[in-house]
C-alpha positions in Angstrom: 263.5 -42.6 29.1 266.6 -43.4 27.3 268.4 -44.6 30.8 265.3 -46.3 31.4 265.8 -48.5 28.2 269.9 -49.6 28.2 268.7 -50.2 32.5 265.7 -52.2 31.4 267.8 -54.3 28.5 271.0 -54.6 30.8 268.5 -56.3 33.6 267.4 -58.6 31.5 270.7 -59.5 29.8 272.5 -59.9 33.1 269.4 -61.2 34.6 269.5 -64.5 31.1 273.3 -64.7 32.0 272.7 -65.6 35.8 269.7 -67.8 35.0 272.2 -69.7 32.0 275.3 -70.0 34.6 272.7 -71.3 37.0 272.0 -74.3 34.7 275.1 -74.8 33.3 276.4 -75.6 36.9 273.7 -77.9 36.9 274.5 -79.7 33.8 278.1 -80.0 35.2 277.2 -81.9 38.4 278.2 -79.9 41.1 275.3 -80.0 43.1 275.5 -83.8 42.9 277.6 -84.4 46.3 275.6 -82.4 49.1 276.2 -84.3 51.6 279.6 -84.6 51.0 281.4 -81.9 51.8 279.7 -81.4 55.1 281.2 -84.3 56.0 284.3 -84.1 55.0 285.0 -81.2 57.6 284.5 -83.7 60.2 287.0 -86.6 59.4 290.4 -86.4 60.7 293.0 -86.7 58.0 295.9 -86.2 60.2 298.2 -89.2 60.8 300.1 -89.2 64.5 
């Protein structure tokens, strides 16, 4: 029963940490330009 309690607390803490990090990435603007990286790979930057 002690292992169950430890694993439950660890799962809740890690889950809360994951949610907090996700909201931090939203706040810092990680998902603002979703199309830029997809289109940037198609641009040829090499000068001939």
